[in-house]
Legacy VTK file of the C-alpha trace (Angstrom):
# vtk DataFile Version 3.0
C-alpha trace
ASCII
DATASET POLYDATA
POINTS 81 float
-20.160 37.587 -3.619
-22.647 36.899 -6.239
-25.995 36.098 -5.161
-28.841 33.964 -7.488
-32.376 33.735 -6.107
-34.380 31.021 -6.947
-38.517 31.993 -6.963
-41.075 29.229 -7.143
-44.921 29.341 -6.465
-44.584 26.659 -3.530
-48.021 24.850 -3.939
-47.360 23.916 -7.680
-43.746 23.972 -8.221
-43.163 21.712 -4.524
-40.951 18.938 -6.780
-39.156 21.557 -8.255
-38.578 23.162 -5.124
-36.757 19.817 -3.695
-34.874 19.380 -6.329
-33.110 22.481 -6.465
-32.278 22.554 -2.786
-30.923 18.615 -2.791
-28.558 19.196 -6.116
-25.849 19.340 -3.673
-26.961 15.753 -1.969
-26.887 14.336 -5.879
-23.476 15.467 -5.866
-22.455 14.142 -2.916
-23.973 10.614 -3.676
-22.527 10.205 -6.676
-18.825 11.310 -5.331
-19.148 8.792 -3.174
-20.259 6.092 -5.733
-17.351 6.772 -7.041
-14.860 6.720 -4.730
-15.925 2.999 -4.076
-15.499 2.089 -7.272
-12.110 3.924 -7.307
-11.428 1.812 -3.928
-12.156 -0.916 -5.956
-9.936 0.061 -9.250
-7.141 0.901 -6.881
-7.379 -0.623 -3.972
-9.135 -4.239 -5.160
-11.224 -3.412 -2.238
-14.413 -5.533 -3.156
-17.793 -4.048 -3.075
-19.666 -6.999 -3.469
-17.972 -9.796 -1.322
-17.853 -9.610 2.164
-15.448 -6.890 3.903
-11.934 -7.753 4.119
-12.319 -9.965 0.320
-10.091 -8.702 -2.640
-11.685 -7.759 -5.435
-11.215 -9.853 -8.691
-10.498 -8.987 -12.059
-14.037 -8.979 -13.444
-15.087 -7.005 -10.855
-11.880 -4.506 -11.288
-12.814 -3.912 -14.917
-16.361 -3.410 -14.241
-15.710 -1.185 -11.694
-13.393 0.765 -13.849
-15.802 0.611 -16.521
-18.872 2.331 -14.412
-15.983 4.515 -13.593
-16.180 5.698 -17.027
-19.774 5.537 -17.790
-20.438 8.215 -14.574
-17.414 10.736 -16.068
-19.257 10.536 -19.573
-22.816 10.574 -18.205
-22.021 13.635 -15.796
-19.872 15.092 -18.927
-22.886 15.116 -21.453
-24.769 17.280 -18.691
-21.523 19.630 -18.297
-21.011 18.560 -14.863
-17.944 17.184 -12.781
-17.474 15.544 -9.714
LINES 1 82
81 0 1 2 3 4 5 6 7 8 9 10 11 12 13 14 15 16 17 18 19 20 21 22 23 24 25 26 27 28 29 30 31 32 33 34 35 36 37 38 39 40 41 42 43 44 45 46 47 48 49 50 51 52 53 54 55 56 57 58 59 60 61 62 63 64 65 66 67 68 69 70 71 72 73 74 75 76 77 78 79 80
């Protein structure tokens, strides 16, 4: 198994340490957002209206466009969900 070692000067690079350690949390958050948008496009679940209401056609189109934008942005950074 490969090892990766990150070294930081703790006092001066505290923000960089947190960014490095929280990378997986960002991925999980983006995955959760994408799944909420997918629920709208696939199952017509509304993320705007109260629970139990169906998404309107405009919400569906917006959700689809935002899913596309998420993938475009991630791709530009050579990332995937």
